[in-house]
FIKOLZA-1660 file (N, C-alpha, C; in steps of 0.1 Angstrom, whole numbers, plus 5000, padded with zeros to 4 digits):
% residues 252
   i   px   py   pz ch aa at
   1 5009 4989 4999  A  M  N
   1 4998 5000 4999  A  M CA
   1 5007 5014 5001  A  M  C
   2 5005 5025 4989  A  A  N
   2 5014 5034 4994  A  A CA
   2 5014 5043 5003  A  A  C
   3 5024 5051 5004  A  T  N
   3 5023 5056 5023  A  T CA
   3 5029 5069 5021  A  T  C
   4 5026 5075 5006  A  D  N
   4 5035 5089 5006  A  D CA
   4 5019 5100 5001  A  D  C
   5 5008 5093 5004  A  D  N
   5 4994 5104 5001  A  D CA
   5 4998 5113 5013  A  D  C
   6 4989 5125 5012  A  L  N
   6 4988 5133 5024  A  L CA
   6 4985 5128 5034  A  L  C
   7 4973 5125 5039  A  S  N
   7 4974 5116 5051  A  S CA
   7 4983 5110 5057  A  S  C
   8 4993 5102 5051  A  M  N
   8 5002 5095 5056  A  M CA
   8 5017 5106 5064  A  M  C
   9 5016 5113 5050  A  R  N
   9 5024 5129 5054  A  R CA
   9 5022 5133 5063  A  R  C
  10 5011 5137 5063  A  L  N
  10 5009 5148 5076  A  L CA
  10 5007 5139 5090  A  L  C
  11 5004 5130 5087  A  M  N
  11 5007 5123 5101  A  M CA
  11 5020 5119 5108  A  M  C
  12 5028 5119 5098  A  R  N
  12 5041 5119 5102  A  R CA
  12 5049 5134 5107  A  R  C
  13 5041 5142 5101  A  A  N
  13 5049 5158 5104  A  A CA
  13 5038 5163 5116  A  A  C
  14 5029 5154 5122  A  T  N
  14 5022 5163 5133  A  T CA
  14 5027 5157 5145  A  T  C
  15 5029 5164 5156  A  F  N
  15 5033 5160 5168  A  F CA
  15 5026 5168 5180  A  F  C
  16 5023 5160 5190  A  K  N
  16 5021 5169 5203  A  K CA
  16 5030 5180 5209  A  K  C
  17 5026 5190 5215  A  L  N
  17 5028 5200 5225  A  L CA
  17 5024 5201 5233  A  L  C
  18 5036 5202 5242  A  E  N
  18 5032 5200 5259  A  E CA
  18 5040 5207 5270  A  E  C
  19 5031 5214 5277  A  Q  N
  19 5043 5221 5286  A  Q CA
  19 5034 5219 5303  A  Q  C
  20 5044 5216 5313  A  R  N
  20 5037 5216 5326  A  R CA
  20 5035 5230 5332  A  R  C
  21 5026 5232 5340  A  Q  N
  21 5022 5245 5346  A  Q CA
  21 5025 5242 5361  A  Q  C
  22 5023 5255 5368  A  D  N
  22 5027 5257 5378  A  D CA
  22 5019 5247 5389  A  D  C
  23 5004 5247 5385  A  D  N
  23 4994 5239 5392  A  D CA
  23 4996 5223 5388  A  D  C
  24 5003 5218 5380  A  G  N
  24 5006 5205 5379  A  G CA
  24 4997 5198 5365  A  G  C
  25 4990 5208 5360  A  L  N
  25 4980 5207 5350  A  L CA
  25 4989 5210 5337  A  L  C
  26 4988 5203 5325  A  A  N
  26 4997 5203 5313  A  A CA
  26 4985 5213 5303  A  A  C
  27 4992 5221 5297  A  T  N
  27 4988 5229 5286  A  T CA
  27 4992 5221 5270  A  T  C
  28 4986 5215 5264  A  V  N
  28 4985 5204 5252  A  V CA
  28 4983 5210 5239  A  V  C
  29 4990 5212 5229  A  G  N
  29 4985 5213 5215  A  G CA
  29 4990 5208 5203  A  G  C
  30 4983 5207 5195  A  T  N
  30 4990 5201 5182  A  T CA
  30 4999 5208 5176  A  T  C
  31 5010 5206 5169  A  G  N
  31 5019 5213 5158  A  G CA
  31 5025 5206 5148  A  G  C
  32 5025 5214 5139  A  W  N
  32 5027 5204 5123  A  W CA
  32 5041 5209 5116  A  W  C
  33 5047 5200 5108  A  L  N
  33 5060 5210 5101  A  L CA
  33 5059 5215 5088  A  L  C
  34 5064 5220 5088  A  V  N
  34 5061 5226 5069  A  V CA
  34 5075 5230 5067  A  V  C
  35 5078 5231 5055  A  S  N
  35 5093 5235 5046  A  S CA
  35 5090 5250 5043  A  S  C
  36 5097 5260 5047  A  L  N
  36 5101 5274 5043  A  L CA
  36 5099 5271 5026  A  L  C
  37 5089 5278 5020  A  R  N
  37 5091 5279 5003  A  R CA
  37 5104 5284 5001  A  R  C
  38 5108 5277 4991  A  D  N
  38 5122 5280 4982  A  D CA
  38 5131 5277 4994  A  D  C
  39 5132 5270 5004  A  A  N
  39 5144 5267 5017  A  A CA
  39 5138 5250 5021  A  A  C
  40 5140 5239 5016  A  P  N
  40 5133 5228 5019  A  P CA
  40 5141 5224 5031  A  P  C
  41 5155 5232 5036  A  G  N
  41 5161 5229 5047  A  G CA
  41 5157 5234 5060  A  G  C
  42 5149 5247 5059  A  R  N
  42 5143 5256 5067  A  R CA
  42 5129 5250 5073  A  R  C
  43 5129 5246 5084  A  I  N
  43 5117 5240 5089  A  I CA
  43 5107 5244 5099  A  I  C
  44 5094 5250 5099  A  A  N
  44 5090 5258 5108  A  A CA
  44 5078 5248 5115  A  A  C
  45 5078 5250 5130  A  M  N
  45 5065 5245 5133  A  M CA
  45 5052 5254 5136  A  M  C
  46 5040 5247 5131  A  V  N
  46 5027 5256 5130  A  V CA
  46 5020 5251 5144  A  V  C
  47 5013 5262 5147  A  T  N
  47 5001 5254 5159  A  T CA
  47 4993 5269 5159  A  T  C
  48 4982 5269 5168  A  A  N
  48 4977 5276 5171  A  A CA
  48 4981 5291 5181  A  A  C
  49 4980 5305 5181  A  G  N
  49 4988 5312 5188  A  G CA
  49 4986 5308 5202  A  G  C
  50 4974 5307 5205  A  H  N
  50 4967 5304 5218  A  H CA
  50 4977 5295 5225  A  H  C
  51 4979 5285 5218  A  V  N
  51 4986 5275 5226  A  V CA
  51 4997 5277 5230  A  V  C
  52 5011 5288 5223  A  F  N
  52 5019 5290 5228  A  F CA
  52 5016 5299 5239  A  F  C
  53 5007 5306 5235  A  D  N
  53 5003 5322 5246  A  D CA
  53 5004 5313 5261  A  D  C
  54 4997 5303 5259  A  R  N
  54 4991 5296 5275  A  R CA
  54 5004 5289 5277  A  R  C
  55 5014 5289 5275  A  M  N
  55 5028 5283 5274  A  M CA
  55 5038 5290 5281  A  M  C
  56 5038 5294 5297  A  K  N
  56 5043 5305 5301  A  K CA
  56 5061 5300 5304  A  K  C
  57 5066 5293 5303  A  R  N
  57 5078 5285 5307  A  R CA
  57 5084 5286 5292  A  R  C
  58 5099 5285 5298  A  P  N
  58 5109 5290 5285  A  P CA
  58 5109 5281 5272  A  P  C
  59 5106 5268 5278  A  E  N
  59 5105 5255 5270  A  E CA
  59 5094 5248 5272  A  E  C
  60 5091 5244 5258  A  A  N
  60 5075 5231 5258  A  A CA
  60 5084 5219 5255  A  A  C
  61 5076 5207 5253  A  V  N
  61 5081 5195 5250  A  V CA
  61 5074 5193 5237  A  V  C
  62 5080 5187 5227  A  V  N
  62 5076 5183 5215  A  V CA
  62 5078 5165 5215  A  V  C
  63 5070 5160 5212  A  H  N
  63 5069 5142 5214  A  H CA
  63 5071 5138 5201  A  H  C
  64 5087 5142 5193  A  W  N
  64 5091 5138 5183  A  W CA
  64 5090 5120 5181  A  W  C
  65 5091 5117 5170  A  R  N
  65 5092 5102 5166  A  R CA
  65 5103 5098 5160  A  R  C
  66 5111 5085 5159  A  T  N
  66 5118 5084 5150  A  T CA
  66 5115 5070 5145  A  T  C
  67 5119 5061 5137  A  Q  N
  67 5117 5048 5131  A  Q CA
  67 5130 5042 5128  A  Q  C
  68 5134 5032 5135  A  D  N
  68 5145 5023 5133  A  D CA
  68 5147 5017 5120  A  D  C
  69 5156 5010 5114  A  A  N
  69 5160 5003 5104  A  A CA
  69 5147 4992 5100  A  A  C
  70 5144 4987 5113  A  G  N
  70 5137 4974 5112  A  G CA
  70 5121 4979 5112  A  G  C
  71 5119 4993 5109  A  G  N
  71 5104 4999 5113  A  G CA
  71 5096 5000 5126  A  G  C
  72 5107 5001 5135  A  K  N
  72 5101 5002 5149  A  K CA
  72 5102 5016 5152  A  K  C
  73 5089 5022 5156  A  W  N
  73 5089 5034 5161  A  W CA
  73 5090 5037 5173  A  W  C
  74 5098 5050 5179  A  T  N
  74 5099 5055 5189  A  T CA
  74 5093 5066 5193  A  T  C
  75 5089 5070 5205  A  R  N
  75 5088 5083 5208  A  R CA
  75 5096 5091 5215  A  R  C
  76 5103 5101 5213  A  E  N
  76 5113 5107 5218  A  E CA
  76 5109 5122 5221  A  E  C
  77 5103 5123 5233  A  P  N
  77 5099 5136 5239  A  P CA
  77 5115 5146 5238  A  P  C
  78 5115 5159 5235  A  Q  N
  78 5124 5170 5236  A  Q CA
  78 5124 5183 5240  A  Q  C
  79 5128 5188 5247  A  P  N
  79 5125 5205 5252  A  P CA
  79 5126 5212 5240  A  P  C
  80 5120 5222 5237  A  V  N
  80 5121 5229 5226  A  V CA
  80 5119 5247 5230  A  V  C
  81 5131 5253 5229  A  V  N
  81 5127 5269 5235  A  V CA
  81 5119 5277 5229  A  V  C
  82 5109 5280 5233  A  I  N
  82 5096 5286 5228  A  I CA
  82 5098 5303 5230  A  I  C
  83 5106 5308 5243  A  R  N
  83 5109 5321 5249  A  R CA
  83 5121 5324 5250  A  R  C
  84 5125 5334 5249  A  D  N
  84 5143 5339 5251  A  D CA
  84 5144 5346 5267  A  D  C
  85 5154 5345 5272  A  P  N
  85 5156 5347 5285  A  P CA
  85 5149 5358 5293  A  P  C
  86 5142 5369 5284  A  F  N
  86 5133 5381 5291  A  F CA
  86 5119 5376 5288  A  F  C
  87 5115 5363 5285  A  N  N
  87 5103 5358 5286  A  N CA
  87 5097 5361 5275  A  N  C
  88 5101 5367 5264  A  G  N
  88 5098 5372 5251  A  G CA
  88 5094 5362 5239  A  G  C
  89 5083 5359 5236  A  P  N
  89 5080 5351 5223  A  P CA
  89 5089 5347 5215  A  P  C
  90 5095 5333 5210  A  L  N
  90 5105 5331 5199  A  L CA
  90 5098 5329 5183  A  L  C
  91 5084 5327 5188  A  W  N
  91 5073 5323 5177  A  W CA
  91 5068 5337 5171  A  W  C
  92 5063 5336 5159  A  L  N
  92 5058 5348 5150  A  L CA
  92 5045 5345 5149  A  L  C
  93 5034 5353 5155  A  R  N
  93 5023 5353 5152  A  R CA
  93 5013 5363 5143  A  R  C
  94 5008 5355 5136  A  H  N
  94 5000 5362 5124  A  H CA
  94 4995 5375 5129  A  H  C
  95 4996 5385 5124  A  P  N
  95 4991 5400 5126  A  P CA
  95 4976 5398 5132  A  P  C
  96 4967 5390 5126  A  E  N
  96 4952 5391 5127  A  E CA
  96 4946 5376 5132  A  E  C
  97 4954 5369 5132  A  R  N
  97 4948 5354 5134  A  R CA
  97 4953 5350 5142  A  R  C
  98 4946 5336 5148  A  D  N
  98 4951 5328 5161  A  D CA
  98 4964 5317 5153  A  D  C
  99 4974 5326 5145  A  I  N
  99 4983 5315 5140  A  I CA
  99 4995 5315 5146  A  I  C
 100 5004 5306 5149  A  A  N
 100 5019 5308 5153  A  A CA
 100 5026 5300 5146  A  A  C
 101 5040 5304 5143  A  V  N
 101 5047 5297 5136  A  V CA
 101 5063 5301 5141  A  V  C
 102 5071 5288 5142  A  M  N
 102 5085 5291 5146  A  M CA
 102 5092 5283 5142  A  M  C
 103 5105 5289 5138  A  L  N
 103 5119 5280 5133  A  L CA
 103 5120 5272 5142  A  L  C
 104 5122 5255 5138  A  V  N
 104 5130 5246 5149  A  V CA
 104 5138 5238 5140  A  V  C
 105 5144 5234 5147  A  N  N
 105 5154 5223 5140  A  N CA
 105 5153 5210 5149  A  N  C
 106 5144 5206 5140  A  A  N
 106 5138 5192 5146  A  A CA
 106 5151 5183 5144  A  A  C
 107 5148 5167 5151  A  P  N
 107 5155 5155 5144  A  P CA
 107 5154 5153 5130  A  P  C
 108 5163 5146 5125  A  P  N
 108 5166 5143 5111  A  P CA
 108 5151 5136 5105  A  P  C
 109 5147 5128 5113  A  Q  N
 109 5137 5120 5107  A  Q CA
 109 5121 5129 5108  A  Q  C
 110 5118 5134 5120  A  P  N
 110 5106 5144 5118  A  P CA
 110 5110 5155 5105  A  P  C
 111 5123 5160 5104  A  R  N
 111 5125 5173 5096  A  R CA
 111 5120 5167 5081  A  R  C
 112 5125 5155 5081  A  S  N
 112 5123 5150 5068  A  S CA
 112 5111 5146 5062  A  S  C
 113 5096 5147 5073  A  H  N
 113 5086 5143 5070  A  H CA
 113 5074 5159 5072  A  H  C
 114 5082 5166 5071  A  A  N
 114 5080 5182 5070  A  A CA
 114 5070 5183 5056  A  A  C
 115 5059 5191 5054  A  I  N
 115 5050 5189 5043  A  I CA
 115 5056 5201 5036  A  I  C
 116 5056 5203 5024  A  G  N
 116 5060 5213 5014  A  G CA
 116 5050 5225 5017  A  G  C
 117 5057 5236 5014  A  F  N
 117 5051 5247 5015  A  F CA
 117 5033 5253 5005  A  F  C
 118 5039 5246 4995  A  D  N
 118 5027 5247 4984  A  D CA
 118 5022 5237 4984  A  D  C
 119 5018 5229 4996  A  E  N
 119 5010 5222 5000  A  E CA
 119 4999 5226 5007  A  E  C
 120 5001 5241 5012  A  L  N
 120 4991 5249 5018  A  L CA
 120 4981 5252 5009  A  L  C
 121 4966 5257 5010  A  S  N
 121 4960 5259 4998  A  S CA
 121 4958 5278 5000  A  S  C
 122 4954 5279 4988  A  D  N
 122 4948 5296 4989  A  D CA
 122 4936 5298 4983  A  D  C
 123 4933 5309 4980  A  D  N
 123 4919 5313 4976  A  D CA
 123 4915 5304 4963  A  D  C
 124 4927 5306 4954  A  Q  N
 124 4928 5305 4940  A  Q CA
 124 4924 5288 4939  A  Q  C
 125 4931 5279 4950  A  D  N
 125 4931 5266 4950  A  D CA
 125 4917 5266 4953  A  D  C
 126 4910 5267 4963  A  L  N
 126 4898 5265 4967  A  L CA
 126 4886 5266 4958  A  L  C
 127 4891 5279 4951  A  E  N
 127 4879 5282 4940  A  E CA
 127 4880 5273 4929  A  E  C
 128 4893 5271 4925  A  A  N
 128 4895 5259 4912  A  A CA
 128 4888 5249 4914  A  A  C
 129 4891 5241 4925  A  I  N
 129 4883 5227 4928  A  I CA
 129 4869 5231 4931  A  I  C
 130 4864 5241 4937  A  G  N
 130 4850 5242 4941  A  G CA
 130 4847 5237 4956  A  G  C
 131 4854 5237 4963  A  V  N
 131 4852 5234 4978  A  V CA
 131 4839 5242 4981  A  V  C
 132 4834 5233 4987  A  R  N
 132 4818 5238 4988  A  R CA
 132 4811 5227 5002  A  R  C
 133 4799 5234 5008  A  P  N
 133 4793 5227 5020  A  P CA
 133 4794 5214 5017  A  P  C
 134 4797 5201 5029  A  G  N
 134 4793 5190 5022  A  G CA
 134 4806 5181 5019  A  G  C
 135 4818 5187 5016  A  D  N
 135 4828 5183 5010  A  D CA
 135 4832 5178 5025  A  D  C
 136 4842 5166 5026  A  E  N
 136 4849 5160 5038  A  E CA
 136 4861 5165 5039  A  E  C
 137 4867 5169 5050  A  M  N
 137 4878 5170 5054  A  M CA
 137 4884 5165 5066  A  M  C
 138 4893 5161 5069  A  L  N
 138 4901 5157 5080  A  L CA
 138 4909 5165 5087  A  L  C
 139 4911 5159 5098  A  A  N
 139 4918 5168 5108  A  A CA
 139 4924 5159 5117  A  A  C
 140 4939 5164 5125  A  L  N
 140 4949 5158 5131  A  L CA
 140 4949 5166 5143  A  L  C
 141 4951 5159 5153  A  G  N
 141 4953 5161 5167  A  G CA
 141 4954 5152 5181  A  G  C
 142 4953 5162 5191  A  Y  N
 142 4952 5151 5204  A  Y CA
 142 4943 5157 5212  A  Y  C
 143 4932 5153 5208  A  P  N
 143 4921 5155 5220  A  P CA
 143 4922 5153 5236  A  P  C
 144 4921 5164 5240  A  R  N
 144 4927 5161 5259  A  R CA
 144 4942 5155 5259  A  R  C
 145 4949 5158 5251  A  G  N
 145 4962 5155 5249  A  G CA
 145 4964 5139 5248  A  G  C
 146 4954 5133 5243  A  L  N
 146 4953 5120 5240  A  L CA
 146 4959 5116 5225  A  L  C
 147 4969 5104 5225  A  S  N
 147 4974 5103 5213  A  S CA
 147 4970 5090 5208  A  S  C
 148 4975 5087 5199  A  A  N
 148 4967 5073 5188  A  A CA
 148 4974 5060 5197  A  A  C
 149 4984 5064 5201  A  N  N
 149 4991 5052 5208  A  N CA
 149 5003 5057 5216  A  N  C
 150 5010 5048 5223  A  E  N
 150 5019 5054 5229  A  E CA
 150 5035 5057 5223  A  E  C
 151 5031 5058 5209  A  I  N
 151 5044 5063 5196  A  I CA
 151 5042 5078 5198  A  I  C
 152 5030 5080 5200  A  G  N
 152 5027 5093 5198  A  G CA
 152 5023 5101 5188  A  G  C
 153 5014 5092 5182  A  F  N
 153 5009 5097 5165  A  F CA
 153 4995 5100 5170  A  F  C
 154 4992 5111 5163  A  P  N
 154 4980 5121 5164  A  P CA
 154 4967 5115 5163  A  P  C
 155 4955 5117 5165  A  I  N
 155 4943 5110 5160  A  I CA
 155 4937 5121 5150  A  I  C
 156 4933 5110 5140  A  L  N
 156 4925 5112 5127  A  L CA
 156 4911 5116 5132  A  L  C
 157 4906 5128 5128  A  R  N
 157 4890 5130 5129  A  R CA
 157 4884 5133 5113  A  R  C
 158 4872 5131 5113  A  A  N
 158 4868 5136 5096  A  A CA
 158 4855 5144 5100  A  A  C
 159 4854 5151 5091  A  G  N
 159 4838 5161 5094  A  G CA
 159 4835 5169 5078  A  G  C
 160 4822 5172 5078  A  R  N
 160 4820 5180 5064  A  R CA
 160 4821 5197 5068  A  R  C
 161 4823 5203 5054  A  V  N
 161 4825 5215 5058  A  V CA
 161 4811 5219 5058  A  V  C
 162 4808 5230 5068  A  A  N
 162 4793 5231 5072  A  A CA
 162 4789 5247 5072  A  A  C
 163 4799 5254 5067  A  S  N
 163 4795 5271 5061  A  S CA
 163 4800 5274 5050  A  S  C
 164 4791 5285 5044  A  Y  N
 164 4791 5291 5031  A  Y CA
 164 4789 5302 5034  A  Y  C
 165 4796 5314 5022  A  P  N
 165 4809 5310 5014  A  P CA
 165 4823 5305 5023  A  P  C
 166 4830 5301 5012  A  L  N
 166 4844 5295 5020  A  L CA
 166 4855 5307 5016  A  L  C
 167 4852 5316 5006  A  W  N
 167 4862 5325 5001  A  W CA
 167 4856 5337 4995  A  W  C
 168 4860 5349 4992  A  P  N
 168 4876 5348 4998  A  P CA
 168 4879 5349 5009  A  P  C
 169 4891 5347 5015  A  S  N
 169 4892 5344 5031  A  S CA
 169 4895 5358 5035  A  S  C
 170 4896 5368 5026  A  R  N
 170 4899 5382 5035  A  R CA
 170 4886 5385 5040  A  R  C
 171 4874 5382 5036  A  E  N
 171 4861 5384 5040  A  E CA
 171 4852 5372 5049  A  E  C
 172 4860 5360 5048  A  F  N
 172 4857 5350 5054  A  F CA
 172 4870 5342 5060  A  F  C
 173 4875 5345 5071  A  P  N
 173 4888 5341 5076  A  P CA
 173 4886 5325 5081  A  P  C
 174 4874 5322 5084  A  T  N
 174 4874 5309 5092  A  T CA
 174 4862 5303 5082  A  T  C
 175 4860 5292 5082  A  F  N
 175 4852 5283 5079  A  F CA
 175 4847 5276 5092  A  F  C
 176 4834 5268 5090  A  L  N
 176 4831 5257 5099  A  L CA
 176 4834 5243 5097  A  L  C
 177 4836 5237 5104  A  M  N
 177 4836 5219 5100  A  M CA
 177 4828 5209 5113  A  M  C
 178 4818 5201 5104  A  D  N
 178 4809 5194 5114  A  D CA
 178 4822 5184 5122  A  D  C
 179 4822 5186 5129  A  F  N
 179 4828 5174 5137  A  F CA
 179 4831 5178 5157  A  F  C
 180 4834 5172 5163  A  A  N
 180 4836 5175 5177  A  A CA
 180 4853 5178 5180  A  A  C
 181 4855 5184 5183  A  V  N
 181 4866 5197 5187  A  V CA
 181 4869 5193 5205  A  V  C
 182 4882 5191 5207  A  F  N
 182 4884 5192 5225  A  F CA
 182 4895 5196 5224  A  F  C
 183 4901 5203 5237  A  A  N
 183 4910 5211 5241  A  A CA
 183 4923 5201 5240  A  A  C
 184 4934 5206 5230  A  G  N
 184 4943 5196 5225  A  G CA
 184 4943 5193 5210  A  G  C
 185 4932 5198 5206  A  N  N
 185 4932 5196 5189  A  N CA
 185 4935 5211 5184  A  N  C
 186 4939 5221 5190  A  S  N
 186 4943 5232 5188  A  S CA
 186 4954 5233 5181  A  S  C
 187 4954 5238 5169  A  G  N
 187 4969 5241 5161  A  G CA
 187 4965 5229 5151  A  G  C
 188 4958 5220 5148  A  G  N
 188 4959 5210 5140  A  G CA
 188 4957 5213 5127  A  G  C
 189 4963 5200 5118  A  P  N
 189 4960 5207 5102  A  P CA
 189 4946 5198 5100  A  P  C
 190 4939 5207 5089  A  V  N
 190 4925 5205 5084  A  V CA
 190 4929 5203 5070  A  V  C
 191 4926 5191 5064  A  Y  N
 191 4927 5191 5050  A  Y CA
 191 4920 5182 5041  A  Y  C
 192 4923 5181 5028  A  M  N
 192 4912 5174 5020  A  M CA
 192 4923 5160 5016  A  M  C
 193 4919 5151 5015  A  S  N
 193 4929 5139 5013  A  S CA
 193 4922 5129 4998  A  S  C
 194 4931 5125 4990  A  A  N
 194 4931 5117 4978  A  A CA
 194 4917 5108 4977  A  A  C
 195 4917 5099 4993  A  R  N
 195 4904 5095 4992  A  R CA
 195 4892 5102 4992  A  R  C
 196 4892 5110 4997  A  G  N
 196 4881 5121 4999  A  G CA
 196 4872 5124 4982  A  G  C
 197 4868 5134 4979  A  R  N
 197 4864 5141 4969  A  R CA
 197 4871 5139 4958  A  R  C
 198 4869 5138 4946  A  A  N
 198 4881 5136 4935  A  A CA
 198 4874 5144 4925  A  A  C
 199 4887 5149 4916  A  D  N
 199 4883 5160 4908  A  D CA
 199 4887 5152 4892  A  D  C
 200 4878 5158 4884  A  P  N
 200 4883 5154 4871  A  P CA
 200 4897 5152 4866  A  P  C
 201 4906 5160 4873  A  Q  N
 201 4922 5162 4868  A  Q CA
 201 4928 5152 4877  A  Q  C
 202 4920 5146 4886  A  G  N
 202 4929 5138 4897  A  G CA
 202 4925 5140 4911  A  G  C
 203 4927 5130 4919  A  P  N
 203 4924 5132 4932  A  P CA
 203 4930 5146 4939  A  P  C
 204 4923 5150 4949  A  I  N
 204 4923 5164 4956  A  I CA
 204 4931 5161 4967  A  I  C
 205 4943 5169 4969  A  E  N
 205 4950 5167 4982  A  E CA
 205 4957 5178 4986  A  E  C
 206 4952 5187 4997  A  M  N
 206 4959 5198 5001  A  M CA
 206 4953 5202 5013  A  M  C
 207 4960 5206 5021  A  V  N
 207 4960 5213 5032  A  V CA
 207 4951 5228 5033  A  V  C
 208 4940 5224 5040  A  T  N
 208 4928 5239 5037  A  T CA
 208 4929 5245 5047  A  T  C
 209 4935 5242 5059  A  G  N
 209 4932 5251 5072  A  G CA
 209 4940 5244 5085  A  G  C
 210 4939 5252 5096  A  M  N
 210 4942 5252 5108  A  M CA
 210 4935 5251 5119  A  M  C
 211 4932 5240 5125  A  L  N
 211 4918 5240 5137  A  L CA
 211 4921 5249 5147  A  L  C
 212 4913 5259 5151  A  A  N
 212 4917 5269 5156  A  A CA
 212 4909 5269 5170  A  A  C
 213 4893 5263 5168  A  Q  N
 213 4889 5262 5180  A  Q CA
 213 4874 5254 5181  A  Q  C
 214 4867 5254 5188  A  Q  N
 214 4849 5249 5188  A  Q CA
 214 4843 5260 5194  A  Q  C
 215 4832 5255 5185  A  V  N
 215 4817 5265 5188  A  V CA
 215 4816 5260 5199  A  V  C
 216 4812 5272 5209  A  V  N
 216 4804 5270 5225  A  V CA
 216 4795 5282 5224  A  V  C
 217 4782 5279 5229  A  L  N
 217 4773 5287 5229  A  L CA
 217 4766 5284 5241  A  L  C
 218 4766 5295 5251  A  T  N
 218 4762 5292 5263  A  T CA
 218 4765 5282 5274  A  T  C
 219 4777 5276 5271  A  D  N
 219 4786 5270 5280  A  D CA
 219 4782 5255 5271  A  D  C
 220 4775 5255 5260  A  E  N
 220 4774 5243 5253  A  E CA
 220 4782 5242 5242  A  E  C
 221 4789 5228 5239  A  R  N
 221 4792 5226 5232  A  R CA
 221 4788 5220 5217  A  R  C
 222 4788 5229 5206  A  L  N
 222 4779 5222 5199  A  L CA
 222 4787 5212 5187  A  L  C
 223 4796 5207 5190  A  E  N
 223 4804 5198 5179  A  E CA
 223 4809 5203 5165  A  E  C
 224 4811 5216 5165  A  I  N
 224 4816 5224 5153  A  I CA
 224 4828 5227 5156  A  I  C
 225 4839 5227 5147  A  G  N
 225 4849 5232 5148  A  G CA
 225 4852 5244 5139  A  G  C
 226 4861 5252 5142  A  I  N
 226 4864 5267 5136  A  I CA
 226 4876 5265 5131  A  I  C
 227 4878 5267 5116  A  V  N
 227 4889 5263 5109  A  V CA
 227 4896 5279 5101  A  V  C
 228 4907 5282 5107  A  L  N
 228 4915 5293 5099  A  L CA
 228 4922 5284 5085  A  L  C
 229 4918 5295 5075  A  H  N
 229 4923 5295 5066  A  H CA
 229 4940 5292 5060  A  H  C
 230 4943 5281 5053  A  A  N
 230 4954 5278 5050  A  A CA
 230 4962 5292 5044  A  A  C
 231 4954 5298 5037  A  A  N
 231 4960 5312 5032  A  A CA
 231 4969 5322 5040  A  A  C
 232 4964 5318 5055  A  F  N
 232 4970 5328 5065  A  F CA
 232 4983 5319 5071  A  F  C
 233 4982 5308 5073  A  V  N
 233 4993 5301 5075  A  V CA
 233 5004 5304 5067  A  V  C
 234 5001 5304 5052  A  R  N
 234 5011 5312 5040  A  R CA
 234 5017 5322 5042  A  R  C
 235 5007 5332 5050  A  E  N
 235 5013 5347 5054  A  E CA
 235 5023 5347 5062  A  E  C
 236 5020 5338 5074  A  A  N
 236 5025 5337 5087  A  A CA
 236 5042 5331 5081  A  A  C
 237 5044 5322 5072  A  L  N
 237 5054 5314 5067  A  L CA
 237 5063 5323 5059  A  L  C
 238 5056 5329 5054  A  E  N
 238 5064 5340 5044  A  E CA
 238 5068 5351 5052  A  E  C
 239 5062 5357 5062  A  E  N
 239 5067 5368 5070  A  E CA
 239 5078 5362 5081  A  E  C
 240 5079 5353 5083  A  L  N
 240 5086 5345 5090  A  L CA
 240 5102 5344 5084  A  L  C
 241 5097 5339 5070  A  A  N
 241 5111 5337 5063  A  A CA
 241 5115 5348 5058  A  A  C
 242 5112 5360 5061  A  R  N
 242 5114 5376 5059  A  R CA
 242 5122 5377 5067  A  R  C
 243 5117 5376 5080  A  R  N
 243 5123 5384 5095  A  R CA
 243 5138 5374 5096  A  R  C
 244 5137 5359 5092  A  H  N
 244 5145 5354 5098  A  H CA
 244 5152 5345 5083  A  H  C
 245 5162 5356 5079  A  P  N
 245 5168 5349 5065  A  P CA
 245 5177 5338 5067  A  P  C
 246 5178 5336 5080  A  V  N
 246 5192 5325 5081  A  V CA
 246 5183 5315 5092  A  V  C
 247 5183 5301 5091  A  A  N
 247 5179 5296 5100  A  A CA
 247 5186 5298 5116  A  A  C
 248 5176 5297 5123  A  E  N
 248 5178 5297 5136  A  E CA
 248 5176 5285 5144  A  E  C
 249 5186 5281 5150  A  I  N
 249 5181 5268 5162  A  I CA
 249 5172 5272 5173  A  I  C
 250 5163 5268 5177  A  K  N
 250 5155 5267 5186  A  K CA
 250 5153 5258 5196  A  K  C
 251 5161 5244 5197  A  V  N
 251 5158 5235 5204  A  V CA
 251 5170 5235 5216  A  V  C
 252 5166 5233 5227  A  A  N
 252 5174 5236 5241  A  A CA
 252 5184 5222 5240  A  A  C
% end
C-alpha cells in the first residue's frame, strides 16, 4: 500500500506540544512541520497562537518520533525553547489570526517528514476545485492530550464543511467543520485527502486550514470546529522567512 499520500505525510509531520504548568496541569496543543518556501532545509512548526500563549515557561516539550531500520517507532520527547531569557516569544504570530509559526531544528527524521509550503491551499486553489459545503475534510490532533498510541501519533478525525461562503478568505477568514473538537486539538492541520472527493483532473490533496477552536454557545459545545484558512498560514510562514533569512536553532 502506498504511504506517500497527504494523510500519511501529515500523520508523520504532526506532533504533540506539551508544557507542565505550576498547578501541575499540562497545556497541550498540536503542531505540524512545514518547509519554508524555496528553502526546504528550513523547517517551521505551525500551531495555534493561543497554544504558545498559554505556555508561560521558556521551554515546551515536542513529542518527536523516530523509526529504526527494522521499522520500529519510538517516541522521543525533547524540550524546545519557545521564549527568550526575557520571556519574549520566539514564535511569530499572524497579525490578525490565531496562528503561530516558529523555526525549529527538529531531529533528522521529523524534519524529513515536513510537508511542502506549496501544499498549503490559497483562495485560488479552493475556487479552482469548487470546495463547497458537504465536502469531507480531515483533521489531526491530540484531543485532551490523547495520542493514538504510545508512539505519539495524532488522532485523525473526519467532518464535513458546514458553512458558506468559503472565500475570499479576507472576507471569510474561517469556515466551520462538522465534528467534535476538544482541548488539545488546537493548531492541528485540516486537509482534503485523495481518499475523499475526486476532481476530473485527479485526486484532491491539499491542506485547507488549521483548527483554531470549537463553537461554544452558552457553555454548550456544539460539536462544530472553527478552521482558519491555510492562506493565513502561508502568510505567517512568508513573514517568518522574511524576518529570519538565516535558519535559527530553537532546540534546547
